[in-house]
Chimera marker file (.cmm) of the C-alpha trace (Angstrom):
<marker_set name="trace">
<marker id="1" x="0.000" y="0.000" z="0.000" r="1" g="1" b="0" radius="0.5"/>
<marker id="2" x="1.499" y="3.276" z="-1.043" r="1" g="1" b="0" radius="0.5"/>
<marker id="3" x="1.322" y="6.323" z="1.184" r="1" g="1" b="0" radius="0.5"/>
<marker id="4" x="-0.626" y="8.412" z="-1.347" r="1" g="1" b="0" radius="0.5"/>
<marker id="5" x="-3.459" y="5.856" z="-1.381" r="1" g="1" b="0" radius="0.5"/>
<marker id="6" x="-3.528" y="5.714" z="2.437" r="1" g="1" b="0" radius="0.5"/>
<marker id="7" x="-3.884" y="9.502" z="2.671" r="1" g="1" b="0" radius="0.5"/>
<marker id="8" x="-7.088" y="9.310" z="0.589" r="1" g="1" b="0" radius="0.5"/>
<marker id="9" x="-8.763" y="6.492" z="2.573" r="1" g="1" b="0" radius="0.5"/>
<marker id="10" x="-10.060" y="8.488" z="5.572" r="1" g="1" b="0" radius="0.5"/>
<marker id="11" x="-12.568" y="11.161" z="4.572" r="1" g="1" b="0" radius="0.5"/>
<marker id="12" x="-13.359" y="12.417" z="8.072" r="1" g="1" b="0" radius="0.5"/>
<marker id="13" x="-14.503" y="11.478" z="11.544" r="1" g="1" b="0" radius="0.5"/>
<marker id="14" x="-18.148" y="10.748" z="12.341" r="1" g="1" b="0" radius="0.5"/>
<marker id="15" x="-18.997" y="12.959" z="15.310" r="1" g="1" b="0" radius="0.5"/>
<marker id="16" x="-22.180" y="11.871" z="17.092" r="1" g="1" b="0" radius="0.5"/>
<marker id="17" x="-23.343" y="10.943" z="20.565" r="1" g="1" b="0" radius="0.5"/>
<marker id="18" x="-23.028" y="7.257" z="19.770" r="1" g="1" b="0" radius="0.5"/>
<marker id="19" x="-19.466" y="7.600" z="18.475" r="1" g="1" b="0" radius="0.5"/>
<marker id="20" x="-18.511" y="9.698" z="21.530" r="1" g="1" b="0" radius="0.5"/>
<marker id="21" x="-19.751" y="6.955" z="23.863" r="1" g="1" b="0" radius="0.5"/>
<marker id="22" x="-17.749" y="4.365" z="21.908" r="1" g="1" b="0" radius="0.5"/>
<marker id="23" x="-14.629" y="6.499" z="22.152" r="1" g="1" b="0" radius="0.5"/>
<marker id="24" x="-15.028" y="6.979" z="25.907" r="1" g="1" b="0" radius="0.5"/>
<marker id="25" x="-15.937" y="3.424" z="26.876" r="1" g="1" b="0" radius="0.5"/>
<marker id="26" x="-14.297" y="1.118" z="24.349" r="1" g="1" b="0" radius="0.5"/>
<marker id="27" x="-11.483" y="3.035" z="22.545" r="1" g="1" b="0" radius="0.5"/>
<marker id="28" x="-13.574" y="2.906" z="19.340" r="1" g="1" b="0" radius="0.5"/>
<marker id="29" x="-13.422" y="5.742" z="16.811" r="1" g="1" b="0" radius="0.5"/>
<marker id="30" x="-15.738" y="6.098" z="13.827" r="1" g="1" b="0" radius="0.5"/>
<marker id="31" x="-14.605" y="7.404" z="10.438" r="1" g="1" b="0" radius="0.5"/>
<marker id="32" x="-16.183" y="8.073" z="7.058" r="1" g="1" b="0" radius="0.5"/>
<marker id="33" x="-13.966" y="6.215" z="4.569" r="1" g="1" b="0" radius="0.5"/>
<marker id="34" x="-13.649" y="5.710" z="0.812" r="1" g="1" b="0" radius="0.5"/>
<marker id="35" x="-16.213" y="3.269" z="-0.577" r="1" g="1" b="0" radius="0.5"/>
<marker id="36" x="-13.538" y="0.956" z="-2.019" r="1" g="1" b="0" radius="0.5"/>
<marker id="37" x="-11.352" y="0.892" z="1.127" r="1" g="1" b="0" radius="0.5"/>
<marker id="38" x="-10.483" y="-2.463" z="2.680" r="1" g="1" b="0" radius="0.5"/>
<marker id="39" x="-10.037" y="-3.190" z="6.384" r="1" g="1" b="0" radius="0.5"/>
<marker id="40" x="-6.213" y="-3.522" z="6.158" r="1" g="1" b="0" radius="0.5"/>
<marker id="41" x="-6.034" y="-0.221" z="4.249" r="1" g="1" b="0" radius="0.5"/>
<marker id="42" x="-8.200" y="1.533" z="6.866" r="1" g="1" b="0" radius="0.5"/>
<marker id="43" x="-6.041" y="0.186" z="9.707" r="1" g="1" b="0" radius="0.5"/>
<marker id="44" x="-2.846" y="1.287" z="7.951" r="1" g="1" b="0" radius="0.5"/>
<marker id="45" x="-4.267" y="4.755" z="7.247" r="1" g="1" b="0" radius="0.5"/>
<marker id="46" x="-5.301" y="5.317" z="10.882" r="1" g="1" b="0" radius="0.5"/>
<marker id="47" x="-1.902" y="4.102" z="12.111" r="1" g="1" b="0" radius="0.5"/>
<marker id="48" x="-0.106" y="6.397" z="9.663" r="1" g="1" b="0" radius="0.5"/>
<marker id="49" x="-2.138" y="9.541" z="10.320" r="1" g="1" b="0" radius="0.5"/>
<marker id="50" x="-2.635" y="9.322" z="14.087" r="1" g="1" b="0" radius="0.5"/>
<marker id="51" x="0.445" y="7.254" z="15.106" r="1" g="1" b="0" radius="0.5"/>
<marker id="52" x="-1.582" y="4.706" z="17.095" r="1" g="1" b="0" radius="0.5"/>
<marker id="53" x="-1.893" y="0.911" z="17.068" r="1" g="1" b="0" radius="0.5"/>
<marker id="54" x="-5.136" y="-0.470" z="15.612" r="1" g="1" b="0" radius="0.5"/>
<marker id="55" x="-6.559" y="-3.609" z="17.188" r="1" g="1" b="0" radius="0.5"/>
<marker id="56" x="-9.685" y="-4.160" z="15.066" r="1" g="1" b="0" radius="0.5"/>
<marker id="57" x="-11.628" y="-2.608" z="12.166" r="1" g="1" b="0" radius="0.5"/>
<marker id="58" x="-15.336" y="-3.070" z="11.471" r="1" g="1" b="0" radius="0.5"/>
<marker id="59" x="-16.970" y="-1.598" z="8.364" r="1" g="1" b="0" radius="0.5"/>
<marker id="60" x="-20.517" y="-0.854" z="7.304" r="1" g="1" b="0" radius="0.5"/>
<marker id="61" x="-21.981" y="0.341" z="4.022" r="1" g="1" b="0" radius="0.5"/>
<marker id="62" x="-24.516" y="3.053" z="4.835" r="1" g="1" b="0" radius="0.5"/>
<marker id="63" x="-27.355" y="3.579" z="2.387" r="1" g="1" b="0" radius="0.5"/>
<marker id="64" x="-28.183" y="7.193" z="1.562" r="1" g="1" b="0" radius="0.5"/>
<marker id="65" x="-31.529" y="8.465" z="2.798" r="1" g="1" b="0" radius="0.5"/>
<marker id="66" x="-34.315" y="9.354" z="0.398" r="1" g="1" b="0" radius="0.5"/>
<marker id="67" x="-35.313" y="12.986" z="0.836" r="1" g="1" b="0" radius="0.5"/>
<marker id="68" x="-37.926" y="15.266" z="-0.696" r="1" g="1" b="0" radius="0.5"/>
<marker id="69" x="-37.443" y="18.913" z="-1.529" r="1" g="1" b="0" radius="0.5"/>
<marker id="70" x="-40.995" y="20.061" z="-2.215" r="1" g="1" b="0" radius="0.5"/>
<marker id="71" x="-42.149" y="18.035" z="-5.193" r="1" g="1" b="0" radius="0.5"/>
<marker id="72" x="-38.623" y="16.942" z="-6.126" r="1" g="1" b="0" radius="0.5"/>
<marker id="73" x="-37.535" y="13.559" z="-4.799" r="1" g="1" b="0" radius="0.5"/>
<marker id="74" x="-33.825" y="13.136" z="-4.121" r="1" g="1" b="0" radius="0.5"/>
<marker id="75" x="-31.383" y="10.744" z="-2.519" r="1" g="1" b="0" radius="0.5"/>
<marker id="76" x="-28.262" y="11.305" z="-0.469" r="1" g="1" b="0" radius="0.5"/>
<marker id="77" x="-25.107" y="9.457" z="-1.459" r="1" g="1" b="0" radius="0.5"/>
<marker id="78" x="-24.275" y="6.017" z="-0.103" r="1" g="1" b="0" radius="0.5"/>
<marker id="79" x="-21.136" y="5.965" z="2.058" r="1" g="1" b="0" radius="0.5"/>
<marker id="80" x="-18.928" y="3.631" z="4.038" r="1" g="1" b="0" radius="0.5"/>
<marker id="81" x="-18.362" y="3.825" z="7.791" r="1" g="1" b="0" radius="0.5"/>
<marker id="82" x="-15.439" y="2.272" z="9.663" r="1" g="1" b="0" radius="0.5"/>
<marker id="83" x="-15.320" y="1.699" z="13.419" r="1" g="1" b="0" radius="0.5"/>
<marker id="84" x="-11.693" y="1.373" z="14.532" r="1" g="1" b="0" radius="0.5"/>
<marker id="85" x="-10.749" y="-0.092" z="17.928" r="1" g="1" b="0" radius="0.5"/>
<marker id="86" x="-7.373" y="1.021" z="19.236" r="1" g="1" b="0" radius="0.5"/>
<marker id="87" x="-4.945" y="-0.974" z="21.351" r="1" g="1" b="0" radius="0.5"/>
<marker id="88" x="-4.961" y="-0.551" z="25.128" r="1" g="1" b="0" radius="0.5"/>
<marker id="89" x="-3.656" y="2.844" z="26.231" r="1" g="1" b="0" radius="0.5"/>
<marker id="90" x="-4.026" y="4.463" z="22.785" r="1" g="1" b="0" radius="0.5"/>
<marker id="91" x="-6.192" y="7.529" z="22.088" r="1" g="1" b="0" radius="0.5"/>
<marker id="92" x="-7.072" y="9.952" z="19.288" r="1" g="1" b="0" radius="0.5"/>
<marker id="93" x="-7.910" y="13.568" z="20.139" r="1" g="1" b="0" radius="0.5"/>
<marker id="94" x="-9.910" y="15.352" z="17.438" r="1" g="1" b="0" radius="0.5"/>
<marker id="95" x="-10.048" y="18.563" z="19.478" r="1" g="1" b="0" radius="0.5"/>
<marker id="96" x="-13.059" y="20.802" z="19.903" r="1" g="1" b="0" radius="0.5"/>
<marker id="97" x="-12.199" y="23.359" z="17.252" r="1" g="1" b="0" radius="0.5"/>
<marker id="98" x="-13.503" y="26.204" z="19.411" r="1" g="1" b="0" radius="0.5"/>
<link id1="1" id2="2" r="1" g="1" b="0" radius="0.2"/>
<link id1="2" id2="3" r="1" g="1" b="0" radius="0.2"/>
<link id1="3" id2="4" r="1" g="1" b="0" radius="0.2"/>
<link id1="4" id2="5" r="1" g="1" b="0" radius="0.2"/>
<link id1="5" id2="6" r="1" g="1" b="0" radius="0.2"/>
<link id1="6" id2="7" r="1" g="1" b="0" radius="0.2"/>
<link id1="7" id2="8" r="1" g="1" b="0" radius="0.2"/>
<link id1="8" id2="9" r="1" g="1" b="0" radius="0.2"/>
<link id1="9" id2="10" r="1" g="1" b="0" radius="0.2"/>
<link id1="10" id2="11" r="1" g="1" b="0" radius="0.2"/>
<link id1="11" id2="12" r="1" g="1" b="0" radius="0.2"/>
<link id1="12" id2="13" r="1" g="1" b="0" radius="0.2"/>
<link id1="13" id2="14" r="1" g="1" b="0" radius="0.2"/>
<link id1="14" id2="15" r="1" g="1" b="0" radius="0.2"/>
<link id1="15" id2="16" r="1" g="1" b="0" radius="0.2"/>
<link id1="16" id2="17" r="1" g="1" b="0" radius="0.2"/>
<link id1="17" id2="18" r="1" g="1" b="0" radius="0.2"/>
<link id1="18" id2="19" r="1" g="1" b="0" radius="0.2"/>
<link id1="19" id2="20" r="1" g="1" b="0" radius="0.2"/>
<link id1="20" id2="21" r="1" g="1" b="0" radius="0.2"/>
<link id1="21" id2="22" r="1" g="1" b="0" radius="0.2"/>
<link id1="22" id2="23" r="1" g="1" b="0" radius="0.2"/>
<link id1="23" id2="24" r="1" g="1" b="0" radius="0.2"/>
<link id1="24" id2="25" r="1" g="1" b="0" radius="0.2"/>
<link id1="25" id2="26" r="1" g="1" b="0" radius="0.2"/>
<link id1="26" id2="27" r="1" g="1" b="0" radius="0.2"/>
<link id1="27" id2="28" r="1" g="1" b="0" radius="0.2"/>
<link id1="28" id2="29" r="1" g="1" b="0" radius="0.2"/>
<link id1="29" id2="30" r="1" g="1" b="0" radius="0.2"/>
<link id1="30" id2="31" r="1" g="1" b="0" radius="0.2"/>
<link id1="31" id2="32" r="1" g="1" b="0" radius="0.2"/>
<link id1="32" id2="33" r="1" g="1" b="0" radius="0.2"/>
<link id1="33" id2="34" r="1" g="1" b="0" radius="0.2"/>
<link id1="34" id2="35" r="1" g="1" b="0" radius="0.2"/>
<link id1="35" id2="36" r="1" g="1" b="0" radius="0.2"/>
<link id1="36" id2="37" r="1" g="1" b="0" radius="0.2"/>
<link id1="37" id2="38" r="1" g="1" b="0" radius="0.2"/>
<link id1="38" id2="39" r="1" g="1" b="0" radius="0.2"/>
<link id1="39" id2="40" r="1" g="1" b="0" radius="0.2"/>
<link id1="40" id2="41" r="1" g="1" b="0" radius="0.2"/>
<link id1="41" id2="42" r="1" g="1" b="0" radius="0.2"/>
<link id1="42" id2="43" r="1" g="1" b="0" radius="0.2"/>
<link id1="43" id2="44" r="1" g="1" b="0" radius="0.2"/>
<link id1="44" id2="45" r="1" g="1" b="0" radius="0.2"/>
<link id1="45" id2="46" r="1" g="1" b="0" radius="0.2"/>
<link id1="46" id2="47" r="1" g="1" b="0" radius="0.2"/>
<link id1="47" id2="48" r="1" g="1" b="0" radius="0.2"/>
<link id1="48" id2="49" r="1" g="1" b="0" radius="0.2"/>
<link id1="49" id2="50" r="1" g="1" b="0" radius="0.2"/>
<link id1="50" id2="51" r="1" g="1" b="0" radius="0.2"/>
<link id1="51" id2="52" r="1" g="1" b="0" radius="0.2"/>
<link id1="52" id2="53" r="1" g="1" b="0" radius="0.2"/>
<link id1="53" id2="54" r="1" g="1" b="0" radius="0.2"/>
<link id1="54" id2="55" r="1" g="1" b="0" radius="0.2"/>
<link id1="55" id2="56" r="1" g="1" b="0" radius="0.2"/>
<link id1="56" id2="57" r="1" g="1" b="0" radius="0.2"/>
<link id1="57" id2="58" r="1" g="1" b="0" radius="0.2"/>
<link id1="58" id2="59" r="1" g="1" b="0" radius="0.2"/>
<link id1="59" id2="60" r="1" g="1" b="0" radius="0.2"/>
<link id1="60" id2="61" r="1" g="1" b="0" radius="0.2"/>
<link id1="61" id2="62" r="1" g="1" b="0" radius="0.2"/>
<link id1="62" id2="63" r="1" g="1" b="0" radius="0.2"/>
<link id1="63" id2="64" r="1" g="1" b="0" radius="0.2"/>
<link id1="64" id2="65" r="1" g="1" b="0" radius="0.2"/>
<link id1="65" id2="66" r="1" g="1" b="0" radius="0.2"/>
<link id1="66" id2="67" r="1" g="1" b="0" radius="0.2"/>
<link id1="67" id2="68" r="1" g="1" b="0" radius="0.2"/>
<link id1="68" id2="69" r="1" g="1" b="0" radius="0.2"/>
<link id1="69" id2="70" r="1" g="1" b="0" radius="0.2"/>
<link id1="70" id2="71" r="1" g="1" b="0" radius="0.2"/>
<link id1="71" id2="72" r="1" g="1" b="0" radius="0.2"/>
<link id1="72" id2="73" r="1" g="1" b="0" radius="0.2"/>
<link id1="73" id2="74" r="1" g="1" b="0" radius="0.2"/>
<link id1="74" id2="75" r="1" g="1" b="0" radius="0.2"/>
<link id1="75" id2="76" r="1" g="1" b="0" radius="0.2"/>
<link id1="76" id2="77" r="1" g="1" b="0" radius="0.2"/>
<link id1="77" id2="78" r="1" g="1" b="0" radius="0.2"/>
<link id1="78" id2="79" r="1" g="1" b="0" radius="0.2"/>
<link id1="79" id2="80" r="1" g="1" b="0" radius="0.2"/>
<link id1="80" id2="81" r="1" g="1" b="0" radius="0.2"/>
<link id1="81" id2="82" r="1" g="1" b="0" radius="0.2"/>
<link id1="82" id2="83" r="1" g="1" b="0" radius="0.2"/>
<link id1="83" id2="84" r="1" g="1" b="0" radius="0.2"/>
<link id1="84" id2="85" r="1" g="1" b="0" radius="0.2"/>
<link id1="85" id2="86" r="1" g="1" b="0" radius="0.2"/>
<link id1="86" id2="87" r="1" g="1" b="0" radius="0.2"/>
<link id1="87" id2="88" r="1" g="1" b="0" radius="0.2"/>
<link id1="88" id2="89" r="1" g="1" b="0" radius="0.2"/>
<link id1="89" id2="90" r="1" g="1" b="0" radius="0.2"/>
<link id1="90" id2="91" r="1" g="1" b="0" radius="0.2"/>
<link id1="91" id2="92" r="1" g="1" b="0" radius="0.2"/>
<link id1="92" id2="93" r="1" g="1" b="0" radius="0.2"/>
<link id1="93" id2="94" r="1" g="1" b="0" radius="0.2"/>
<link id1="94" id2="95" r="1" g="1" b="0" radius="0.2"/>
<link id1="95" id2="96" r="1" g="1" b="0" radius="0.2"/>
<link id1="96" id2="97" r="1" g="1" b="0" radius="0.2"/>
<link id1="97" id2="98" r="1" g="1" b="0" radius="0.2"/>
</marker_set>
């Protein structure tokens, strides 16, 4: 796996109440990833970017919701979610941004 490919795997963190609970209780962090990313690629990308040790990766393909805008029916894009469990004693700090 080349480094350029790994830099394009992670698209961003998923910040929600559920992901915050997972981070606090089980060292699990949730990311939005490229649709064609594999579990070994996701693990390597997290280890490269955040300098942590990854214990486990679980992925899920999320279907985009169907939405209406007045009379126009639309659909959000499908995307892939990865839940990454870090090794004991490891942590990622996304910061508050404020």
